[in-house]
C-alpha positions as CSV (number, residue, x, y, z in Angstrom):
1,M,0.0,0.0,0.0
2,I,1.3,3.4,-0.9
3,D,1.1,5.9,1.9
4,F,2.4,9.5,1.4
5,T,1.3,10.6,4.9
6,L,4.2,12.3,6.6
7,S,5.0,10.9,10.1
8,E,5.6,13.0,13.2
9,E,9.3,12.5,12.6
10,H,8.9,14.0,9.1
11,R,6.9,16.9,10.4
12,L,9.4,17.6,13.2
13,L,12.2,17.7,10.7
14,E,10.2,19.9,8.4
15,R,9.6,22.4,11.3
16,S,13.2,22.3,12.4
17,V,14.7,22.9,9.0
18,R,12.1,25.6,8.3
19,E,12.7,27.5,11.5
20,W,16.5,27.2,11.2
21,G,16.4,28.5,7.6
22,Q,14.2,31.4,8.3
23,R,16.1,32.4,11.5
24,E,19.7,31.7,10.6
25,V,20.0,32.0,6.8
26,A,17.1,33.9,5.2
27,P,18.1,37.3,6.8
28,Y,21.6,37.1,5.1
29,I,20.9,35.4,1.9
30,R,20.3,38.5,-0.3
31,E,23.6,40.0,0.8
32,N,25.4,36.7,0.3
33,D,23.9,36.4,-3.2
34,R,24.9,39.9,-4.1
35,N,28.4,39.4,-2.9
36,H,28.8,35.9,-4.4
37,H,29.6,34.7,-0.9
38,F,29.3,31.2,0.4
39,D,28.7,31.5,4.1
40,R,30.4,28.2,5.0
41,E,30.5,28.5,8.8
42,R,26.9,29.6,9.2
43,I,25.4,27.1,6.6
44,L,27.5,24.0,7.0
45,G,27.8,24.4,10.8
46,G,24.0,24.7,11.1
47,M,23.3,21.8,8.8
48,A,25.7,19.6,10.7
49,K,24.0,20.5,14.0
50,L,20.6,19.5,12.5
51,G,22.0,16.2,11.3
52,L,21.3,17.1,7.7
53,L,24.8,16.3,6.3
54,G,24.3,12.6,7.2
55,I,20.5,12.7,7.2
56,S,19.8,9.3,5.5
57,V,23.1,7.6,6.5
58,P,22.6,4.9,9.2
59,Q,23.7,5.9,12.7
60,E,26.4,3.2,12.7
61,Y,28.1,5.3,10.1
62,G,27.7,8.6,11.9
63,G,24.5,9.6,10.3
64,A,21.0,10.6,11.6
65,G,19.5,7.4,10.3
66,M,16.4,9.1,8.8
67,D,14.5,7.7,5.9
68,Y,14.7,8.9,2.3
69,L,11.4,10.9,2.7
70,C,13.3,13.0,5.3
71,L,16.0,13.7,2.7
72,G,13.3,15.0,0.4
73,V,11.6,17.0,3.1
74,A,14.9,18.7,4.0
75,S,15.7,19.4,0.4
76,E,12.3,21.1,-0.2
77,E,12.7,23.3,3.0
78,L,16.2,24.3,2.2
79,E,15.5,25.4,-1.4
80,Y,12.5,27.4,-0.1
81,V,15.1,29.7,1.5
82,D,17.7,29.5,-1.3
83,T,18.8,27.0,-3.9
84,S,22.4,27.2,-2.7
85,L,21.4,25.4,0.5
86,R,19.7,22.5,-1.4
87,V,22.7,22.1,-3.6
88,I,24.7,21.0,-0.5
89,M,22.1,18.3,0.1
90,S,22.2,17.1,-3.5
91,V,26.0,16.9,-3.8
92,H,27.2,16.0,-0.3
93,A,24.3,13.9,1.0
94,G,22.8,12.6,-2.2
95,L,25.5,12.1,-4.9
96,N,28.4,11.3,-2.6
97,C,27.3,9.9,0.8
98,L,24.6,7.6,-0.5
99,S,27.0,6.3,-3.2
100,L,29.5,5.5,-0.5
101,L,26.8,3.9,1.6
102,T,25.8,1.6,-1.2
103,W,29.0,0.9,-3.0
104,G,31.8,1.5,-0.5
105,T,33.8,-1.1,1.4
106,E,33.7,-1.1,5.2
107,D,37.1,0.6,5.3
108,Q,35.9,3.3,2.9
109,K,32.8,3.9,5.0
110,R,34.9,4.3,8.2
111,R,37.5,6.5,6.6
112,Y,35.2,8.7,4.5
113,L,31.5,8.2,5.1
114,V,31.6,8.6,8.9
115,P,33.3,12.0,9.0
116,Q,31.1,13.2,6.1
117,A,27.9,12.1,7.8
118,Q,29.0,13.8,11.0
119,G,29.8,17.0,9.0
120,T,33.5,17.2,9.9
121,K,34.3,16.6,6.2
122,I,32.4,17.9,3.1
123,A,32.0,15.8,-0.1
124,G,31.7,16.6,-3.7
125,Y,31.1,14.8,-7.0
126,G,33.2,15.0,-10.2
127,L,31.5,13.9,-13.4
128,T,31.1,16.9,-15.7
129,E,34.0,18.1,-17.7
130,P,34.6,20.9,-20.2
131,S,33.8,18.5,-23.1
132,A,31.4,16.2,-21.3
133,G,28.1,17.0,-19.7
134,S,25.1,15.0,-21.0
135,D,27.5,13.0,-23.0
136,V,29.3,11.2,-20.2
137,R,31.2,9.0,-22.6
138,G,32.9,12.2,-23.8
139,M,35.0,12.4,-20.6
140,Q,38.7,12.8,-21.1
141,T,39.9,12.2,-17.5
142,T,42.1,9.0,-17.3
143,A,43.4,6.9,-14.4
144,V,46.4,4.7,-15.3
145,K,47.3,1.8,-13.0
146,T,50.9,2.0,-11.7
147,G,51.8,-0.5,-9.1
148,D,49.4,-0.3,-6.1
149,R,47.8,2.9,-7.2
150,Y,46.2,4.9,-10.1
151,V,47.6,8.1,-11.6
152,I,44.7,10.4,-12.5
153,N,44.9,13.3,-15.0
154,G,42.0,15.4,-16.1
155,E,39.7,18.4,-15.3
156,K,36.2,18.6,-13.9
157,S,34.0,21.6,-14.4
158,W,30.8,23.1,-13.0
159,I,31.5,21.3,-9.8
160,S,29.4,22.3,-6.8
161,L,31.5,22.8,-3.6
162,A,34.7,22.6,-5.7
163,D,36.5,25.0,-3.4
164,V,34.8,23.6,-0.2
165,A,34.7,19.8,-0.4
166,D,37.4,17.7,1.3
167,N,36.7,14.5,-0.7
168,F,35.3,13.9,-4.2
169,L,33.7,11.0,-6.0
170,V,35.5,11.1,-9.4
171,V,34.8,9.1,-12.5
172,A,37.7,8.4,-14.9
173,W,38.7,6.1,-17.8
174,T,40.8,3.1,-16.6
175,D,40.6,1.3,-19.9
176,L,42.0,3.5,-22.6
177,E,41.0,1.2,-25.5
178,K,37.4,1.3,-24.3
179,K,37.8,5.1,-24.1
180,K,38.5,5.1,-27.8
181,Q,35.4,3.0,-28.4
182,R,33.3,5.1,-26.0
183,D,32.5,1.9,-24.1
184,P,31.3,3.0,-20.6
185,S,32.5,-0.3,-19.0
186,G,36.0,1.3,-19.2
187,L,35.0,3.8,-16.5
188,T,35.9,3.5,-12.8
189,A,34.9,5.5,-9.8
190,F,37.5,6.8,-7.2
191,I,37.5,8.6,-3.9
192,V,39.9,11.6,-4.3
193,E,41.0,13.8,-1.4
194,R,41.7,17.5,-1.9
195,T,45.0,16.9,0.0
196,F,46.4,14.5,-2.7
197,R,49.4,16.0,-4.4
198,G,48.5,17.4,-7.9
199,F,45.0,18.4,-7.0
200,S,43.9,22.0,-7.5
201,S,40.6,23.9,-7.7
202,G,39.2,27.3,-8.4
203,P,35.8,29.2,-8.6
204,M,33.7,29.8,-11.6
205,K,32.7,33.5,-11.4
206,E,30.8,33.7,-14.7
207,K,27.6,32.1,-13.5
208,W,24.5,34.2,-13.0
209,G,22.5,32.0,-10.7
210,I,23.0,30.4,-7.3
211,L,25.4,33.1,-6.4
212,A,25.4,32.3,-2.7
213,G,26.8,28.9,-3.5
214,N,30.2,27.7,-4.4
215,T,30.7,26.4,-7.9
216,G,34.0,25.8,-9.6
217,W,36.4,23.4,-11.3
218,F,39.2,21.1,-10.2
219,K,42.2,19.7,-12.0
220,M,44.2,16.5,-11.3
221,A,47.7,16.5,-12.5
222,D,49.3,13.1,-11.9
223,V,47.2,12.7,-8.8
224,E,48.1,9.3,-7.2
225,V,45.1,7.5,-5.7
226,P,45.6,4.2,-3.9
227,D,43.8,1.0,-4.9
228,A,41.9,1.2,-1.6
229,N,40.1,4.3,-2.9
230,V,38.5,2.6,-5.9
231,L,34.8,2.8,-5.3
232,G,33.0,-0.4,-6.3
233,K,34.9,-2.5,-8.8
234,V,37.1,-1.4,-11.7
235,G,34.8,-0.9,-14.7
236,E,31.7,0.0,-12.6
237,G,32.2,3.7,-12.7
238,F,29.4,4.4,-15.2
239,K,26.9,2.4,-13.1
240,I,28.0,4.2,-9.9
241,A,27.7,7.6,-11.6
242,M,24.2,6.8,-12.8
243,F,23.2,5.5,-9.4
244,A,24.6,8.8,-7.9
245,L,22.5,10.8,-10.3
246,D,19.3,8.9,-9.2
247,Q,19.9,10.2,-5.7
248,G,20.9,13.7,-6.7
249,R,17.9,14.0,-9.0
250,Y,15.6,13.1,-6.1
251,T,16.9,16.0,-4.0
252,V,16.7,18.3,-7.0
253,A,13.1,17.4,-7.6
254,A,12.2,18.0,-3.9
255,G,14.2,21.2,-3.9
256,A,12.5,22.6,-7.1
257,T,9.2,21.9,-5.4
258,G,10.3,24.1,-2.5
259,L,11.2,26.8,-5.0
260,I,7.7,26.6,-6.6
261,R,6.3,27.1,-3.1
262,A,8.5,30.1,-2.4
263,C,7.4,31.7,-5.7
264,R,3.7,31.0,-4.8
265,D,4.0,32.4,-1.3
266,A,5.9,35.6,-2.5
267,S,3.3,36.1,-5.2
268,V,0.3,35.7,-2.9
269,T,1.8,38.2,-0.4
270,Y,2.6,40.7,-3.1
271,A,-0.8,40.3,-4.9
272,K,-2.6,41.2,-1.7
273,E,-0.4,44.2,-1.0
274,R,-0.1,45.8,-4.4
275,K,-3.0,47.7,-5.9
276,A,-3.7,48.6,-9.5
277,F,-6.8,50.1,-11.1
278,G,-8.1,50.7,-7.6
279,V,-8.0,47.1,-6.3
280,E,-5.5,44.5,-5.1
281,I,-3.8,42.9,-8.1
282,G,-4.9,39.6,-6.7
283,Q,-8.4,40.5,-7.8
284,H,-7.3,40.5,-11.5
285,Q,-8.1,37.2,-13.3
286,L,-4.7,36.8,-15.0
287,V,-2.8,37.2,-11.7
288,K,-5.2,34.6,-10.2
289,E,-4.4,32.2,-13.1
290,M,-0.7,32.4,-12.5
291,I,-1.0,31.8,-8.8
292,A,-3.4,28.9,-9.4
293,Q,-0.9,27.4,-11.8
294,M,1.8,27.6,-9.1
295,E,-0.4,25.8,-6.7
296,S,-1.2,23.1,-9.2
297,D,2.4,22.6,-10.1
298,Y,3.5,22.6,-6.4
299,Q,1.0,19.8,-5.5
300,A,1.9,17.7,-8.5
301,A,5.6,18.1,-8.0
302,R,5.3,17.2,-4.3
303,L,3.4,14.0,-5.1
304,L,6.0,13.0,-7.7
305,W,9.0,13.3,-5.3
306,L,7.0,11.7,-2.5
307,R,6.4,8.7,-4.7
308,S,10.1,8.5,-5.5
309,G,10.9,8.7,-1.8
310,W,8.5,5.9,-1.0
311,L,10.0,3.7,-3.7
312,K,13.5,4.4,-2.2
313,N,12.2,3.6,1.3
314,T,10.9,0.2,0.1
315,G,14.1,-0.6,-1.8
316,Q,12.4,-0.5,-5.3
317,R,14.1,0.7,-8.4
318,N,13.0,4.3,-9.1
319,T,15.1,5.7,-12.0
320,R,12.1,6.2,-14.1
321,E,10.0,7.8,-11.4
322,T,12.8,10.0,-10.0
323,G,13.7,11.2,-13.5
324,L,10.0,12.2,-14.1
325,A,9.9,14.0,-10.8
326,K,13.1,15.9,-11.5
327,W,12.0,16.9,-15.0
328,F,8.5,18.0,-14.0
329,A,9.5,19.9,-10.9
330,T,12.4,21.8,-12.4
331,V,10.4,22.9,-15.5
332,A,7.5,23.8,-13.3
333,S,9.8,25.9,-11.0
334,E,11.0,27.8,-14.1
335,R,7.5,28.6,-15.0
336,A,6.6,29.6,-11.4
337,A,9.6,31.9,-11.1
338,G,8.9,33.5,-14.5
339,D,5.3,34.2,-13.4
340,A,6.3,35.4,-10.0
341,V,8.5,38.0,-11.6
342,Q,5.6,38.9,-13.9
343,I,3.2,39.3,-11.0
344,H,5.7,41.6,-9.3
345,G,6.0,43.8,-12.4
346,A,8.8,46.3,-12.3
347,N,9.5,45.3,-8.7
348,G,10.2,41.7,-9.9
349,Y,13.1,43.1,-11.8
350,S,14.5,44.6,-8.6
351,D,16.8,42.9,-6.2
352,E,14.7,44.3,-3.3
353,Y,12.3,41.4,-3.9
354,P,13.3,37.7,-3.8
355,V,11.6,36.6,-7.0
356,G,14.4,37.8,-9.3
357,R,16.8,35.6,-7.3
358,F,14.3,32.7,-7.7
359,Y,14.3,33.3,-11.4
360,R,18.1,33.2,-11.7
361,N,18.4,30.2,-9.5
362,C,15.8,28.0,-11.1
363,K,17.4,27.6,-14.5
364,G,20.4,25.6,-13.4
365,A,18.3,22.7,-12.2
366,V,16.6,22.5,-15.6
367,I,20.1,21.8,-17.1
368,Y,22.2,19.8,-14.5
369,E,21.7,16.2,-13.6
370,G,20.0,15.5,-16.9
371,T,18.7,18.3,-19.1
372,R,14.9,18.5,-19.7
373,E,15.6,17.2,-23.2
374,I,17.4,14.2,-21.8
375,H,14.6,13.4,-19.4
376,K,12.0,13.8,-22.2
377,I,13.8,11.2,-24.2
378,M,14.1,8.9,-21.2
379,Q,10.4,9.0,-20.5
380,A,9.5,8.5,-24.1
381,D,11.9,5.6,-24.4
382,Y,10.2,3.9,-21.4
383,L,6.8,4.2,-23.0
384,L,8.1,3.0,-26.4
385,G,9.9,0.1,-24.9
386,Y,13.4,1.3,-26.0
387,R,14.5,1.6,-22.4
388,Q,14.0,-0.8,-19.5
389,D,15.2,-0.8,-15.9
390,R,16.9,-4.1,-15.1
391,P,17.4,-5.2,-11.5
392,T,21.0,-4.3,-10.6
393,R,23.1,-3.5,-7.6
394,C,22.1,0.1,-8.3
395,E,19.5,0.5,-5.6
396,L,19.7,2.0,-2.2
397,P,19.1,-0.4,0.7
398,A,15.5,-0.2,1.8
399,Y,15.1,2.1,4.8
400,G,16.0,0.2,8.0
401,E,17.6,-2.6,6.0
402,A,21.1,-3.7,7.1
403,V,23.9,-2.3,4.9
404,K,26.3,-4.9,3.7
405,S,29.7,-4.0,2.5
406,E,31.9,-6.0,0.1
407,V,35.2,-7.0,1.6
């Protein structure tokens, strides 16, 4: 039986994150956005205290041991304040920590997952490159085996927390012949530490959205990574990368839902305050239509990510459902942000109101972790029978299920 009713634990988390966000972050977010400033101590420190950085990691590995619906609830509440907060959940908790939980050895979990879940270390994800975004097989980063280690060379771009994270999940070609053939079975995943010699990073200052977050690049010049830092098996890098995206897309979907709600609430408030032609603008039919569309999109997007979270909780494959949730919620958030700016009129074009920031922030999610075009193709392929999800070791353990590591 499907039950999307949130428990008292979910509601308590929802209230806690909402209160913290409004009290500790919201008053500063506009200034941080203007100054392109990532407020590391305030944000990461607060999230660690709330247990958000290890929210769905079992307590035995330093996490809060909450279910995957909690991960979605937190993502929605964080993006309601600002997208930069949700990005942390997507990258650190979703893409990286849940990949380590599922694919890591016991040693890797003790060395990396535990401090990450506790918030003493921050984690990133390195897949995108200057010549490879949607086309993962176009990656150029290589990892050549030398004795008991791999030597990695390459560059990753558009990396969230590039200048902040301590550890990165990095995908690289270990079979150069398969690289020529664009055969993804030649890709392998690695855990790379910032402190490894030859690692360097820098910020990307050209972006026009999510300005209160940290986005950048990192390069690896003859970075030596020990065998013990191979995640999964050699040749499983593509599967691990796609697994990670399933978790990241889930948090993006839930976060975009929070952005729709933020647009809706800001528009309702403004429509009741602003007057035109002698009445509140909320009395005008076209304004009502835009606000009603936001509400419709919010409710639909929320049901989609709740469904994905339920599937994750029960240990069922959810690539199709999570992709649909991500696609719908992000496109709907773009529509909501555009309409919110329209409702605010000239004031929507001013930084004095938050809807302009919502508009700048929403676009990134329509592109990263699978563009809307990629997701359209995926959903059509499912219906046409060109794509099928086969049972693999690509699923999260069901909530409460024992986590088994390969030795």
